C-alpha positions in Angstrom: -30.5 29.6 -127.9 -28.1 26.8 -128.6 -29.8 24.6 -125.9 -33.2 25.4 -127.4 -32.2 24.4 -130.9 -30.6 21.2 -129.5 -33.8 20.1 -127.6 -35.8 20.9 -130.7 -33.5 18.9 -132.9 -33.8 15.9 -130.6 -37.6 16.1 -130.4 -37.9 16.5 -134.1 -35.9 13.4 -134.8 -38.0 11.1 -132.8 -36.1 11.5 -129.5 -39.0 13.0 -127.5 -39.0 9.8 -125.2 -35.3 10.5 -124.6 -35.9 13.9 -123.4 -39.0 12.7 -121.3 -36.8 10.0 -119.7 -34.0 12.6 -118.9 -36.6 14.9 -117.3 -38.1 12.1 -115.2 -34.5 11.1 -114.1 -33.8 14.7 -113.2 -37.1 14.8 -111.1 -36.4 11.4 -109.4 -32.8 12.7 -108.2 -34.1 15.1 -105.4 -36.7 12.5 -104.3 -33.9 9.9 -104.1 -31.7 12.1 -102.1 -34.5 13.2 -99.8 -35.3 9.4 -99.2 -31.6 8.6 -98.5 -31.3 11.4 -96.0 -32.5 10.2 -92.6 -34.5 12.9 -90.7 -35.9 13.1 -87.1 -39.5 12.4 -87.0 -41.9 15.4 -85.9 -43.6 14.3 -82.9 -45.9 15.8 -80.0 -46.0 14.8 -76.4 -49.3 13.4 -77.1 -47.8 11.0 -79.9 -45.4 9.7 -77.2 -48.2 9.2 -74.5 -50.1 7.2 -77.0 -47.5 4.8 -77.3 -44.0 5.0 -79.1 -43.0 2.3 -81.6 -39.6 1.5 -80.2 -37.7 1.9 -77.0 -36.0 4.9 -78.5 -36.2 7.1 -81.5 -35.1 10.1 -83.2 -37.7 12.9 -82.9 -38.1 16.6 -83.6 -40.4 18.7 -81.1 -41.4 22.3 -80.8 -42.3 24.4 -77.8 -41.3 26.8 -75.2 -38.1 25.7 -73.4 -37.4 26.6 -69.7 -33.9 25.5 -68.1 -34.8 23.6 -64.7 -31.1 23.1 -63.7 -29.8 25.7 -61.3 -27.2 28.3 -62.7 -24.6 27.1 -60.2 -24.9 23.5 -61.6 -25.0 24.7 -65.0 -21.9 26.8 -64.4 -20.3 23.7 -62.9 -20.6 21.6 -66.1 -23.5 19.3 -65.1 -25.8 18.0 -67.5 -28.6 20.7 -68.0 -32.1 19.4 -67.7 -34.8 21.6 -69.3 -38.6 21.4 -69.8 -40.3 21.8 -73.2 -43.8 23.0 -73.0 -46.4 22.8 -75.9 -49.2 25.2 -76.2 -51.3 22.6 -75.1 -49.9 22.4 -71.7 -48.1 19.0 -72.3 -44.4 18.9 -71.4 -41.5 16.8 -71.6 -38.2 16.6 -69.8 -35.0 17.6 -71.9 -31.3 16.5 -71.1 -28.6 18.5 -72.9 -25.1 19.8 -72.5 -26.0 23.5 -72.5 -29.1 25.8 -71.8 -31.9 25.8 -74.5 -33.9 28.6 -73.4 -33.3 30.5 -76.8 -34.6 27.7 -78.9 -38.3 26.6 -79.9 -37.2 23.5 -81.7 -35.1 20.6 -80.8 -34.2 17.2 -82.3 -33.0 14.4 -80.2 -33.2 10.6 -78.9 -36.2 9.7 -77.0 -35.5 7.2 -74.1 -37.5 5.6 -71.4 -37.8 7.1 -67.9 -39.7 5.9 -64.7 -40.6 9.2 -63.1 -39.5 12.1 -65.4 -42.4 14.4 -64.2 -41.2 14.1 -60.6 -37.5 14.6 -61.5 -38.7 17.7 -63.4 -40.3 19.2 -60.5 -37.9 18.4 -58.1 -34.8 19.6 -60.1 -36.6 22.9 -61.2 -38.0 23.9 -57.7 -39.0 27.5 -58.2 -37.8 27.6 -61.7 -40.5 25.1 -62.8 -43.0 26.9 -65.0 -46.3 28.0 -63.5 -49.6 26.8 -65.0 -51.5 23.6 -65.5 -48.7 21.6 -67.0 -48.7 17.7 -67.5 -45.3 16.4 -67.7 -45.1 13.0 -69.5 -43.6 10.6 -66.9 -42.5 7.6 -69.4 -40.0 9.4 -71.7 -37.3 12.0 -71.7 -35.4 13.4 -74.7 -31.4 13.5 -75.1 -31.1 16.7 -77.2 -28.8 16.6 -80.2 -25.8 18.8 -80.2 -26.0 20.7 -82.6 -29.7 20.7 -83.5 -30.5 18.9 -86.7 -32.1 21.7 -88.9 -35.4 21.0 -90.7 -35.1 19.9 -94.3 -36.0 22.9 -96.4 -36.0 20.9 -99.8 -37.6 22.9 -102.5 -39.7 20.7 -104.9 -40.2 23.4 -107.6 -37.5 22.0 -110.0 -39.2 18.7 -109.6 -42.5 19.8 -110.4 -41.2 21.9 -113.5 -39.4 18.7 -114.8 -42.6 16.6 -114.4 -44.8 19.3 -116.0 -42.4 19.6 -119.0 -42.4 15.9 -119.3 -46.2 15.7 -119.5 -46.4 18.7 -122.0 -44.0 16.7 -124.3 -45.9 13.5 -123.8 -49.1 15.2 -124.7 -47.6 16.9 -127.6 -46.2 13.6 -128.7 -49.7 12.3 -128.9 -51.5 15.3 -130.4 -48.8 17.5 -131.7 -48.2 21.2 -130.6 -47.7 23.5 -133.5 -45.8 26.7 -132.7 -45.6 29.6 -135.0 -42.8 32.1 -134.4 -42.8 35.2 -136.8 -40.0 37.6 -137.2 -41.6 40.9 -138.2 -38.1 42.7 -137.9 -36.1 40.4 -139.9 -34.4 42.2 -142.7 -35.6 41.2 -146.4 -33.5 38.5 -148.0 -30.8 39.5 -150.4 -30.2 37.7 -153.6 -33.2 35.4 -154.0 -34.9 35.5 -157.4 -38.6 36.5 -157.4 -41.1 34.5 -159.0 -41.5 35.1 -162.7 -44.8 35.9 -164.2 -46.7 32.7 -164.7 -44.3 30.8 -162.3 -46.3 28.7 -159.6 -44.9 27.7 -156.1 -46.1 25.0 -154.0 -47.5 26.4 -150.6 -49.7 25.0 -147.7 -52.3 27.5 -146.6 -52.3 26.7 -142.7 -54.8 27.1 -139.8 -52.4 26.5 -137.0 -55.2 26.0 -134.5 -56.3 22.9 -136.7 -53.0 21.2 -136.9 -53.2 19.0 -134.0 -51.2 16.1 -135.4 -47.4 15.3 -135.0 -47.0 16.5 -138.7 -48.7 19.1 -140.8 -52.1 17.8 -142.4 -53.0 20.8 -144.5 -53.1 20.1 -148.3 -50.7 21.7 -150.8 -51.9 24.7 -152.8 -50.3 26.6 -155.4 -49.3 30.3 -155.5 -48.6 31.8 -158.9 -47.5 35.3 -159.9 -50.1 36.3 -162.6 -49.6 38.8 -165.5 -51.1 42.1 -165.0 -52.9 44.1 -167.7 -54.5 46.9 -165.6 -53.4 48.5 -162.4 -56.4 46.8 -160.6 -55.3 43.3 -161.6 -53.6 41.3 -158.6 -50.1 40.4 -158.6 -50.5 36.7 -157.1 -53.3 34.2 -157.0 -53.4 31.3 -154.6 -55.3 28.3 -155.5 -56.4 26.0 -152.8 -57.7 22.4 -153.3 -61.4 22.3 -152.7 -61.9 26.0 -153.4 -63.2 27.0 -156.9 -62.0 30.7 -156.6 -58.6 31.6 -156.0 -57.3 34.0 -153.4 -56.1 37.1 -155.0 -53.3 39.3 -153.5 -53.4 42.9 -154.9 -50.7 44.4 -152.7 -51.0 48.0 -151.2 -49.0 50.2 -148.9 -50.2 48.2 -145.8 -49.5 44.9 -147.2 -47.0 42.9 -145.3 -45.1 39.5 -145.8 -43.6 38.2 -142.5 -41.2 35.3 -142.4 -41.4 32.9 -139.6 -41.0 29.3 -138.6 -43.7 26.6 -137.5 -42.6 23.6 -135.3 -44.5 20.6 -134.7 -43.1 17.4 -132.8 -41.7 16.1 -136.1 -41.3 19.0 -138.4 -39.7 22.4 -138.5 -41.4 24.2 -141.5 -40.7 27.7 -142.9 -43.7 30.0 -143.2 -44.8 33.4 -144.5 -47.6 35.2 -143.0 -49.3 37.3 -145.9 -51.5 40.4 -145.0 -53.3 42.0 -147.9 -56.5 43.8 -148.4 -58.1 42.2 -145.4 -56.7 38.7 -146.4 -54.5 37.0 -143.7 -53.1 33.7 -144.4 -50.1 31.6 -143.2 -48.3 29.8 -145.8 -46.0 26.8 -145.3 -43.1 26.3 -147.9 -41.0 23.4 -148.9 -37.8 25.1 -148.0 -36.3 28.2 -146.8 -35.1 29.1 -150.3 -38.9 29.0 -151.5 -39.7 31.3 -148.4 -36.9 33.8 -149.4 -38.2 33.8 -153.0 -41.7 34.3 -151.8 -40.7 37.3 -149.6 -38.7 38.8 -152.5 -41.8 38.5 -154.9 -43.8 40.2 -152.6 -41.5 43.0 -151.9 -41.2 43.8 -155.6 -41.5 47.7 -156.4 -44.6 48.5 -158.1 -44.6 48.0 -161.7 -46.6 48.9 -164.7 -49.1 46.4 -166.0 -48.0 44.5 -169.0 -50.5 46.0 -171.1 -49.5 49.5 -170.6 -45.6 48.6 -171.0 -46.5 47.1 -174.2 -48.4 50.1 -175.3 -45.4 52.4 -174.3 -43.0 50.2 -176.3 -45.1 50.5 -179.5 -45.3 54.2 -179.1 -41.6 54.3 -179.0 
C-alpha cells in the first residue's frame, strides 16, 4: 500500500515521465545483461556444410550421441571420439574428455578437419551407428567441459515493465480516471451535517467521460432544503445547464458510499449517492466536505419543519 501511494503521489505531481524512465531502465537491464553474456551459436550440420564464417567458432548442437572410441581406450584415459547424429542423418565428429552418450545437446569449438568422416568410421568400427549417415568431413567439434547450459532468460518482467510504461504514457495523454469506492467504510464521526438552506459545491461526474488529465465536469450545488411534508425531499442538486434540480428523498435503501477518484494530476474525494433510482457520483473539494455530505445523508429521519412548528404551537 505504501508503494502504491508513493507511485500515485509521484504521478500526481507531474513525475509520470520519471516513472516511465525508471520502468524503461528496468526493462533495459535484462536485455543489457543478455547482450553482454556470450552464448554459443545454435547450429546444424547443414549450416556448417554450407560454409562457416570463421576457421573456428563456438556452437551449440543437438542430436543422438554415440561413443566411437573403444571402452579399453576410454578406460586408459585417451581422448574420447563420439558421433553426433541429427534426425536428418547428418553427423559430425566430437572430441571430448569423457563419454557423452547420455547427452542430447553439446557446446564446443568448431575446428577444421581434412578427413573427419574417414576417422569416425575407422575409430568406430563396429560401434559406428548403422544407417544412411552423412558425416561432415571438413569440421570436428571439441566439446566444452562442462557443457554450457542454454540461457533460460524469462522476458516476462521486461514485457510487464514496458506494458506499464505504455499505460502511463497513454494515460498521461488522455487521462485514466479510476474510482475506488469503500462501501464498508465506517461513517465519519464528528463532522457537522449541512444546515437547512446551506449549499455545498459538488461536481456531478460521469467517470467514463473524464478522459483528460484533470476533471472537466462543471461545478454544481447540493443544498439541504427545508421540509414541510413527509414527501418533501431532503436535498436538491442543481447542475449547470439543467433547469430542474435532482431531488433526493431518502428511504431505507438509500446509500451514500465514500470513495476516491484518481486522474493523472488529481486525487479527488467522491461520494456515490443512490436514492430512488438516482445514481450519481459527486466529486467534492475536500475530504472534510465529503465527510459532511456523508453525515448529512446519514441523518435520522426527522419531522418536517411544518409539523414541528405545529407541535410547538400546540404546546
